[in-house]
N, C-alpha and C positions, 0 to 999 in steps of 0.2 A: 428378332432382336427385344422389340417392341412390341409385342404380342402378350397378353395373360390368356392364360388358361380357362377354360370355361366357368369354372367355380368361381374365379375370383368375379368375372362379370356377375356371375349370380348372385355373389354376395353382395357387389353393392346395387344393384336393382333392387334385391327382396330388402336392403336398409333402408333403400329410398321410397320403398312402398310404404312398409310399416311408418318410417318415420312422418311421411304424409299422413295416413291413416290417424295416428296418435298426436300430429298436430290439428289434426281438424277441427276436434272440441272446440277447441279455444276463439273457434271462427263464430259459432252459435249464440254466444251469450248468455244470460240468464233470464228464469221468467220469474215471475211473480208467484210467492207460495204461499199457504197457511199450512202449518204443520199442530198437530194433535198429540200430547202425548202424556204419562199418567205425572197426576202431581203428589200420588201418596203411594207407599208401598204396595200394600194392600188391591192395587187396582193393576190391573195387567191391559196393555195396547195390543188386541188382536185382532182378525180377520173381521170380528164380529164390532169391532171399535170402526173398521174400515166402512163395513157396510152400515153403520149407524152416521157415521160422517157425508157417507155418497146419500142416502135415505135423505136427512137433515139440508142438503143443497138442492136436491130434487124437486123439493116440497118448494123452499124457495125460491126456483125458478133459477139457480145459480151455474149456469153452464162450466166445466170445468177443463182444461186439457189433459187431462191424466191425475189419477191417482193412484197413492204406492203404500207399502206396508213395510218397515225397514227395523230394525233395531232402535232406531231414535222413535220413531211411531209413524202415524199417518201422515203423509203429505200429498197436498193436491195441489195443482200449477194451474194457474188461472193467465189471462192472455193479458190483461191492465191490471195498474195498483185500484184501479178502482173496484172492478170485480175482485180484487181478493180481500179492499178492505170490508165489502160488503158480508164476504162469506166470513172472515174472520168475525165478524158479529153474530152474523147466522151460527155457526159453529159452536162461539162462547155461549149461547142460550140455549143451545140443545144440549150442550154436555157439563154447562155449569147454572143447574138451574137458581141454586144459592149461590149468591156470589160470595156471600161470606165465609164460607164452605166451599171453596172449591176442588174440584175432583181430577178434573183434568188440566194441563198446562195447553195452550191455542197462544200462539206465538205464529208472526210475521216471518218470513223468512224468501230464500232465494235460489232457486234449484236452477242446475244446468240444461238450457232447451237441446240438448245432443239428439239427433234423433235416435231412436231404440236399437238402431243396429251396431250404432258406434256403442253407445253403452252396452252393449250386449259381448263389444268386444275387450272390455273394459277399457275402452277408449275416454278418460274424462276429462276436460277440462283443467289446467293449472289452480290452483287456490289461487286469490288474490290477499294482498295482506289488507292494514286497514288502512293506509294511505292510498291504495287501488280501489277497494271496494267500497270503502265509505265504512262505518260501522260506531263501536263504542269503545273508549278506554276509561278503566278504573284504575284508581288507586286505592289498592284496602289495604288499613291499617288494624294490626294484628295487637292483639291486646295481647300481653306476656304477662303482665302484671296478672288477666285473668287466668291462663293458662298455669300462671304458680300457684295460682288460690285452689284452681280445681285439683293441682296434684297436690295440695297439703292437706284439704277435704279428703280426699283417696287415702293418704297416708293416717291421717286420723283412724279411720276406719279398720286398717290394718293395725295399728298399736292399740286399740281398745279388742281384736280379737288375738293379738300376740299376750297383751294383759291375763286375758283370759285361760291361755293356751299353761303361761306359767304357773296361775294361780297366784297372779301379785295383785293386791288388794290396792286401789287404788279412788282418788275423792274427785276425779272425775278426770275428763280429756277433753280440750278445745282449743280451737284456733282462735288465736289474738292477732292481729293484721297479718305479717306475713311471720307466723311462729306459732309451734303447737304449744302448749300447756298441758303438762300433766300434772295435776296435784296430789301430795300423800300425805301421811299422819306418819309414817314412820321412815324413818332414816335407812332404815337396812332395806327394807322394801325398796325406798330409793336407791339404793345403789344396785341392787339383782337387778331393777329396771332399767336403769343405765346400762351396765353392760349386755342385758337380753336386746336393748334397742339398738346396741352398738354392732352388734352381731346380726340383726337382722335388718336394719335399716341403715349402709354405709352410706347414703349420700346427707345422711343428719348430722347436724351436730349438734351437742347434746352439751349443756349447764348444767350448773345445780344453781338453783334459790330460793331463800327463804329461810325462816328461820324456827325453832321450835317446832309447834305441829303443822304450821304452814309453810310445808316444803311442797319444793316444786322441780319439775324436769319441764327446762325451757330449751325447744328443737327448732333449727333455722335449717334452712339448705344450705348447702355447700355451694359457692358460687360457681363449680363448676359442673356441677348437678343441677343448678339455673340455668346455667348457659345451652347444658345438653338437652333440658326439658323444651328450652324458648327453642331449639335447632328441632327439634319433634315434630312441634305443635305447626312451627312453620310449613315442614313437609308434607304434613297428614293435612294442614288445610288446604293444599295445593291439592294433594292426591282428592280431595272430596270436591273441591271445588269444579277439577276434570270432571267427575261422577254427575255433578250437578248438571252445568253445561251441556253435556249430552242432549238432555230434556230441550233444549234451544236447537239445536241441529245445526250448530255450529261446526263445519266443517273442521275448520284448522286452528283453535284460539288459541293463545298466547298468554301463559298462565306459567310467570316464573318469579322468583323473590328478585327483591329490591334493596339492599340492605340488610341489616341486621332483622326489621320487622315491618317490612311490607312486602305487597306481593301486588305487580301489576297485572294484571286481565284486559287484553284484548280479542274481542270480539267481533271478526269481519262479518260484513253481510246483515249486521241483526239489525232491525229496523224498531223493534218495540223494545224501547229505552227502561222502559218503565217494569217489562217481564222481563228483564235481564238481573235488574237491582232487586227485585222481589227473590228472584232464585238466589244470587249470590247472598242475598243475606239472611238465609235462611239460617237456623239453630236448631238443628233437629241434636237428639241424643237419645243415644240406647237403653234403656234399663231393664231390667231381671225385677219380677215382682212373682208374687203366689197368688193363687186364684184363689179365692172363697165360695168351698163348693157347700156351704153349712147350706144345711134343707129351708127353702124358704127364702134365703136372703136374696136369690137372682128375682123371685117375683117380686119380693117389697121395692127390689134395687128397678125393676121396670115399670111398677105401679109409679115409683113419686118420691118414693123412703128409701133411700139404701142406707145400709148397716153404715154406722161411723168407721170410718177408716176404709171407705171403700170404693170405687168408679166403676158404672156401667161400660164396658165397649163393646166392638161388634166383632167376630171373627172374619177371619177372607172366608169360609163358607157361607157367613153371615148369620149364625147361630149368636146371641148376646153372651157373655162371660161378663162376670163380675170380678174384677182382679183388686188384692189390698194397694194403698196408696202407700205402703212401706215398700220404699227399693232397696233390693237384696245384694243387688250387684249391677256395676254401670257398664257402658261398652268403651271405659277405660281400662278395663281387665281381660278384653278383649286383643289377642292379636293375631287370631289368624282364623277363616272360617271357610271350610271347602266343601263343595259337593260333594259326594259319593253314595255307598250301599249299605246296608247295614249287613254284617257277617252274617247271621243268623238266617233273618228272613228274606234276605239281599234287597228289601225294600229300597225306595231312594231315600237318602238321609244328607244331611247335614255333618260335619264333624270340625266340632268349636275345638280351639285352644286359647286355654288360659292362661297369665301372667301365674307367679309362683302366691302371691295374698289372693288375687281370684279361686287359684285350685285351693286355698284353705277355705275358703267364705263358701266354696260349692260345696267340697265335701262335707262343711255343717249342715248347711242348707237341705242337702239330700239325702244326707242321715235321717234330719227330722221331722222329713217329710215324702216318706217311700208312700206312694200309691195316688199322691196331690199331682194336682197337675202347675205347671209353673208355665207364666206369659212372657214371653218377650215382646216390652213394645218399642216401638220407635216414636220419640214424644219433639213434638215442632207447634210451634206458634200455639202453645200449651195444648194442642189437639193431640192425644196419641191414637196409634193406631195397633193393633194387635198383629206381630209379623208371624207369629206363631205360638202353642200354648201345648205344650206335648205335656205325657203325665211321668212323672218318676219312676222309674222300675225299681232302680235299686241306689246305693251310695254309689257316688262317684268320684272318686280321688286321682290325682291325679296331674290335672288341669285336663284333660282329653275327654271331652264330651261330645255324645250322640244326641242329634234330633232326628226322630223318624215317626214315621205312621201319616197314615193320611196325606200322603206327597205324592206331586208327580215327579219325574227328571228336571219338569222346567220348573215346577215350581221349586224343587232344592236347589236349583242351580241359583233362580232367582232371589231365594231366603240366602244363598250365602253370599251374593253380593250385597246385598242389602247391610248384612251384617259384617262384613268386611269395609261398606262405605262408612258405616256408624257415622260417626257425627265431626262436627268441626270440634278440634282440641282446644282451641279457643279461640273467644268472639272477636270480631272484627267488622269494623264499619267504614266508609266509603270517603274519604278524606279528598277525591279528585276527581271528577267524571267530566270528558271530554266527548261530542260526539261528531263524528265527520262524517257527512253529508251524502250521498251516493254521487250527485253533482259535483264534486271535491274530486271525489275518484275519479270519476270520467275524465275530467279535465285534465289530470296527472297523468292519467293512462292516455292521452291523446295527446300530452307534451312527450312523452317518454315514446308511446309509435313513432311520432314526427323525427324523433331526435336521433332515433335508430334506421328509419327509413331514408333521413337524409342524407347521414351517415354512410349506409348501404350506396345509395345513388353517388356518391363524390366519389366514396370509393370505385365504382365500378365503370365510373365515367374516365377517370384515370387510368386503370387499369386496360380498360380497352386501346383508348388513346395511344398509351404508352407502348404497350406488350401485343398487339394486335389480336390474331387469333386466340395466341397463347392468353390475354387479357380476358377474352373474353369464357375460356377455359378455366380460369382462375373464380371470377365472377360467378360461375355454375359452381364453382366446388365450393365459394365462400358462399352461396344461397345452401348448398346441403348441410353445411356446416350449421347454419344458422335452422333450419328444419331439424338435423337431430337433436340439437339442443334443446328446442323447446318439446319435441316428442318425450327424449327424456326426461326433462322435467316434469310434462304431464303424466308420463309413465310412473316418477316416483311419487304423483301427486307433491310437489313440491310446493311452497309458497313461496309465489313473486311479489315483489315488492322493488321501491322505486329505486333501491341500494340495486335491486336483481337485476331492471332498465339498464343501469346505467355498466354493469356487468355484462350483459350480452353487446350493450354498444363497445366496449372495449375490449369485447373478444374478436369482434369484428375487424375492427382495426390488427390487434394481432395477429390472429390468423392469416392477414391476407400477405404480412410477412412472411410466412413460409413460403408459399407461393412464388413471392418476391424472388425469395433465394433460389429458387430451385430455376426460376427464370433467368436470374442474372448467370446462373453456371452455364447455363446453356449457352448462354450468350459466349461467355468466357472459353468453352468447347469449340463456337462455331468460328471463333476469333484467333484461337490456335491451329485453326483450316481443320478441325477434325469434321467425317460426313455428317448430314444432317439426324441421320438415324442413330449411329455413334454418338453423338453431343446432345442427346435426349437420354441417351440409357446413361450417361454419363453423369449428365445432371440432375437427374433424380437421385443416384446413386450415391455422390459425392456431396448433396446438399442435405440429406437425411439426416447425416450427423450434428451436423450445426444443428439442425431444427430442431433435435432429439435433444440435446445439449442445451438452448436456449427455453424449451417449453416445459423441461424439468428442472433449469432453478426456478423457474415460474411459477410453476407449479408446486416447488416447497413452499415458496413467500407467500402463496392461496393455502397452503394446509395450516401454517403457521395462523394466518387469519384465522379458517377455519377453527382449531383449536382455546388459541387464544382469545379469538374475540367474540361479542356476544350480541345479540340483538341486531340491528340490521349490517352490522359489519359479519355476523356471519351469512346470512343472505346474501351480501356480495359475492362471499366465500365462496361457498356454495355453487353460485351459477360461474363465477371464475371458474375453479379446478374443471369441471364437468364438461365448461368452452374450450381450455384446454388442450381435454383428451380427444371429443369428435372433432377440433380441428387439424392434428394431427393426423387423424382417418381421411378425412375431408381434404387436407392440402397435400397429402401423398397418395393415396389410396385412389381415391373419386377421379382426382385430375390426372393419372396416370392412366385411370381407364380411361378416362375422356381423350386424351392426349392419342393414347392407343388405337382406340377407334378409329378417330379422325388422318394420323399418321400411319400406324403401326403396319399397315395392309398394305402402305407402297412398298413395292422391292425398290425401287429404282427413285427413292426421293433425293430431287434435286436444292429443293430451299422450304423453307420455315415461317411462318409469319409471326416473327417474334420483334418486330419491332428495328430500328438500326443495330447493326453489329459493326463498332469499330475497330478496327484492324493497323496496326503498327505503320504509318504512312501515306493508308487509303480510307477511302469512305465506299462503303457500301450501303444496301437496303438488306429488308430481311429477308429477301432473295439468297442467303448466301449460300455458294456452292461448294 
């Protein structure tokens, strides 16, 4: 009657073992570390970078506890923070001899101290939020006016192309504040231009101004277009910030919109605030320019006398390159960049997709420059890097562009990522900065741990005193619930915050309620005169419906918090919902397995230790018969 088949016992045992393994990494803490990552688009971090870092540390006599290469860069662990700081200075000098032009980002970091065998099983600790781990908090203000200005400048270039394509003579196109002004000398030409602009630029509101020979079309962005541009700028900035923060190796950064024009950035575990500010404040832009292949021009530039309107750069392979200053196309016109292969040569390639205006411009440029080279540059802090410089083989129309030649598969992936990441769609400035020290985070962890520990101890004391052996079984089931919850959070690599710790404490209090329901139901059956074995079976079966109903209603409330909440509320809701699911399994399956092991094999069970059982008119003890 009270026996599980073997597979159920094995399921519970395996669940407990896995729960223990995936909970274990959270007890090893973190080691101070230094991370080296690329600060430039044309520089890659690979095995050579790892060997270079190891050599520099060895030469300086600095011992480390392990060095590894991952997608974020080279990371080296150390025993203490003093060694970490010495190593950072050493690596900074080794990788960035010219402080004015850093090639690499050398940043302080924290890495899990879990043993290699646990990491090999993908058993990793939970990420800790800013309030538990310490770190930095930034509030960034997005310059929406700058985004609109940027859009008007690109629209002005589109209008010039449109006037040329339609053969409409104008006296100049310029931006005056937040409007575009197109000058004409003839009213008939102005009317044709107005119709052409209305057809090709639906986001512009165009009105006539001027008289006589001083005729104008004044174009402004419609309110709905301004709103859409602002929303796009905010989303693109958030995406770009995600890509940049990878350089710091932050495991679970919080980057989210606040209000209409602000972005909150939280970087748990970041110790180098200045480096974080430097990376967040970058204003990189993507530009396409033509290469100047005039004979003798490159030599003159290398001799210190570049031709007018040109700049000297270095290609990825280290070869010098002379590029014209005139910008043909900017990253604003690029809608997508994906790695792939050339259909004819089957070489690695990058496939670009341009918007309609960019496609027209690119078609004209490629038609006029067949056989010449075109450079794609990433401009940052006034300095440019040549990502790639392909040769134009033929006129390219339709907005689909392919870059190929002298490129490996990895380089094609890297180039596509760089082109997709692009630049900030609008300038930003840091208007609020807060630093939370590791000591404050440790204090929060200590308080949260103690609150959970003492809450668990109080529950355990009550259950054992009130329900005796069934109380002990209930406490073991509650401990397994906590084990499962922490293991799942670690397996999902969730971020634990103070609200999450509060949710764990609440889950413990709610989880024991299921065992109380079961124990009281067993008592009721015993009071009704049912034999102990039958009372145990009936108690679990009849209490399950009530347990399920109460947990489902609580789960609905938790899902509502998860869907409609944000920030700390969502963190609380995630732990709360997972805790409800684990509590059902532990309270019903695990506790029943323990009861079955303890009582189920006794054929003639005459009593169970479940505290006092009150019957009508008489009092008996737990030794109910």
